[in-house]
N, C-alpha and C positions, 0 to 999 in steps of 0.2 A: 195561761196557754194550755188549753185542754188536751191537745194531742201529743205533748212532748214525749211521754213515756210509752205511749201506746202504738205509735206507728212511725215508720221511717219517712222522712221528707223526700219528696220526689222533685225532679226537674222536668218541667213541662215547657215545650217550645211550640209556639204558634207562628207559622211562617207562611209564605206564599204571596202571590200577587193579587189575591182576592180581598174583599172587604170583610172584616169581622175578627181580625186577630186581637185588637185591643178590646173589642166588645166581648169576646170570649173570656179574656183575662178579667175584665170588670165583672162579668157574670160570676166567675169563679170566686172573686173577692166578695161579692155580695153573699154568695152561698156560705163562704167561710165565716163571715161576720155573723150570719144567722146561726152558726154552730159555735159561737163564742170565741172564735179565733181572732188573733190580732194580725192586722194586715197593713203593710206599707207598700206604696206604689211610687216608683220613680219613672218619669217620662223623659227619655233621652233627647228627643228632638223638639218637643213642644216647649214654648217659652212661658215663663211666669208672668209675662206682660199681657197675656190674653186670659180670658176666662173660658172654661170648658165645662160643659154640662155634667160630665162624669165627676169632675172634682166637686162641683156644687152638691150633687146628690150624695156622693160618698162621704163628704165632710159631715153631713147630717147623720151618717151611720157611725161616725167616729173613725173613719179610715183616713190615715195620713197620706196625702198625695203631694208630690213635689215635682215641679217641672225643672229639669236640669239643662234643657237646651235653650236655643235662641231662635228657633224656627227652622223653616226649610233651608237646606244648604245653599240655595241660590239667593237667599234674602240677606245674608251677611257675608263677611269676608272669611276665608279659611282660618285666619288667625283667631277671629272671634269664636268660631265653632270649636277650634282646637282648645281654646282657653276654657270654654264651657265644659268640654269633655274632661279636661285636665282637673277641673274643680269637682265635677259631678261624679266621676267614676269612683274616687275614694269614698265619697258619701254613701254610694250604693253598696260598695263592698263592705263598709263598716256596718251598715244596717243588717245585711245578711249575716255577717260573722258575729254580730252582737248576740244573736239568739233571742232578742227581744220580741221578734215577730214569728208567727207561725207560717205566714206567707209573705214573700217579697216578690213583687212584680217589677221586672225591669222592662218597661214598655218601650218598644222601638230600639232596644239595644242592638238587635240585628241590623237595623238600618244604619246605626252609627258605625258598627263594625265593618259594614260593607261600603263605606264612603270611598269613592274612587278618585274624586277630584283633587284631593289633598291627603297627605299622610296623617293617619290617626293612630297607628300601632304604638307610637311612643307615649301617647296620652291615654289610650284605651287598648292595652295589649291583649290580643286574643289569648295568649298563654295565661294571663291573669284571670280571664273569664273562665277558662277551662279549670284552673286551679280552684276558683271559687265554687264551681260545680262539684268538684271532687272533695273539697275540704269544708263545705258549709256544715253548720251544726246539724246533727242527725235528724232533728225534728222539723227543720225548716223546709217548706216547699218553696221552690224557686221557679218563677214563671218568667219566661223570656219571649218577647214578641218581636215582630217586625219581619219585613221582607228579607230575602237572601240570607237566611240563617247559614252561617258557615258549616261546612260538612262536619268539622270537628265538634261543634256545638251539638249538632243533631246526633252524632254518635254517642256523645256523653250523656244525652238526655234520656229520661225514662219514657217520655212520650213526645212524639213529634206529630203535630197536626198541620197539614198543608192546606191552606185555604186557596182554592183556585177560582179565578174569575171566569165565569161562563158569559156573563153579561153585566154591564154596568152603565148606569145613567150618565156618568161622566162622558161616555162615548157619544152621547147625544147632545153634549154641550151643557148639561145641567150641572151647575157648580155645587160645591159642598153645601149640604142642607143642615140648618140649625136643628139641633136635637137628634140628628142622625150621624153627622160627622163630628160635631163639636158641641 
């Protein structure tokens, strides 16, 4: 881990309603690997039952990526989503706190934190996310993506980039595009 003693780890948040939050985090991961850093990525909504282009490419670079979710909130029951968060959140916390990685990406964590259709705070407590940001090992860069980043997460972060949608092909009825969305 090349940067451990040289620089303080940062917390970066990519949020907003526009496309490009995960893409930004993936780009950052690729840059870090190019600099000899060790990267781990957790995806909180995506399911391990599907394949994703970013996972295929990043595995070739030696980046560990794990899907902790079970898909969109409307595709499964609240109990199934809650169980996925209950199991996944401790894994993500452990990876950050282990100090094994220079960068840990918590992709779509903000989406999970902002679920309104059923309670999640008992299986993914916001206070624990804030504690993780405050107490992570000094060298670890933490990247958190997803819409609706809680205000407290934004305040705790070192960088917040808000991706705003000016125009999107979804509005014209064009569905998700292979190689662009997945």
